[in-house]
N, C-alpha and C positions, 0 to 999 in steps of 0.2 A: 359852785359848782366846781371848780380850781380845787381847792380844799380838799375836794374826793380822792381826788385824780394819783397827785402826790400818795396818801399814800400806799394805794392800790399798785403800781406802779413798784413806790417797797418792794411790795409783798411780794410781789412778780419777780422782781430780781433776787431777791431771799431764796426764793424758792428754788430756782434755777440753780441756783448754790449751792447745792445742799450736798455738804460732807457724804459719802461712802463710800466703801468698795469698788472701786472701777473695773467690769464685769471686763472677764480677757476676752479673747478675741481666738473663736475654738477657728485653728488651722486645720482643715482638714488636712490627711493622713495622703503623702503623693504616690499614688498608685506606680507601680514601674510593671512596664509590659514589656514588651518581647513584639521580636516580629520573622512574622513567619511571611516565609516569599514561594513560589514553585516557581522554576525555570518554564521547564516543562509546559505548565498549563498558566502562563502565564499575570499573574496576579500576585498580592500580599497583601498584608493586616496584620493589623499587631492583635495585642490579647493579651489578661491578665498572666504575670510572669506566673504564678501559683500555676497553673495547663497546662498541661502537656499533650500534645498533636501525637496520634499516632499517625503514620504514615503506611503503616504495613496491608501491603498486596491484600489481607487476607480480609479484611473490611472489605472491599466490592463482596466477594461472596457468602461473605454473614449478613453484614448488614448494608450493603447499597453503597455504601459511604464510599469514597476514598482515603478522604480523609477523618479521622475521628480526638475529636476536644472529648479532652478527660479534665473535664470543670471541678470537679472531688461530690458532686451527687448523683451519687448511682442511681439515680432513677433518670436521669436525665441524658438521652444519645443526641447529643450538638456534634455534629458532622457536616459534612460538603459532599456533592456527589460532583464533576463534569462530566459532559456527555456530548460530544461531536455532532454536533445535527444538523452541521454543514445549509445551507437556504431556507429551512425551517425556519418560522418565525415563533419567539416567544410564546403570542398569542396563540398559534397550534400545541404547543405543551398546556400553556391551559387550558384551553378546551377541554384536552385529553385527563385533568382531572375529574376523581371523583364524585359530585356537585351534594350526595346528601353530608358530606363531612363536610361542606365546605362551608364556615361561620360566615367572614366575609372575607373581603381581598379589594389593598391599598396601592397604590402607582408609592414606589418610593425610590430615589434618586438611591445607585451603588455604583463608586467607583467613577462614575459621571456619565453612566449605561441610564435607562429605564429599566426598572425589578419593580419588581410584585411581587407583595405582600402576602400568603393567606394564611386564614388562621381556622385549622381543621378543630371541629367540636370532639377529636381524640388528645386537645391540648397541648399540641404543635402544633409549629405555624413553619410555613415551607417561603424561603424567599428568592428567587428566580430572578435571574439578571442575564442577557446572551450580551455575549461582549469577543465582538467575530465569528466564529460559528460556533464557542461552545459556552453549551447553556451548564450554568454554577446552579447551584439548588443545597439552598443554603436546609437545613433541615434544627431546628430548633423548640425547646418550650420558654420560649422568649431572653432565654442568659445568652442569647448571642447581641440579639438586638437591642438588654438592658445594658451591658457591658462593652459596645462602644462597634462589638466587633464589626458587625457590616457595616459601619458608618465610618470604617476603618478603610477599605476593600478599594485598591491601588490597580489596576491593568493596564498590561503591559504587553509585550513584541511575546510572545511564547517560544521556545526555543523549536529547530526546528526536529531534532534529536528528542527520540524518547530513554 
């Protein structure tokens, strides 16, 4: 029995020592991010450096958004709107949504606050979060979620001047 074990052990050891080209470990590219900060609305987030954020006041009138993200995808209208809803709750805003368009709803933390992701049959998702009296509504085709923008949101005290 012992005479069979020694040659098998040698075969296993030699198989483990095969020479060949060692595989190079692939190093993922370093992604550079920018930081957006709004003292007026008391929040910040990081976003990919190749994106641009349009803060023009025309966004609100044209698209209902305070900030529009130019992600390079002409079909994606990513952005965020901020409304002062006072003492109203996040739940009251969610109850006002167009129910037939909703495919799913899921709770997620956003900047340490409870948030809600609403996925619609339109291809858009909306992330709602209330901080203080402000309701932040992120509109995305998934890009803001996939690129970690929502996960990077931080809240702080908004400035009192507009």
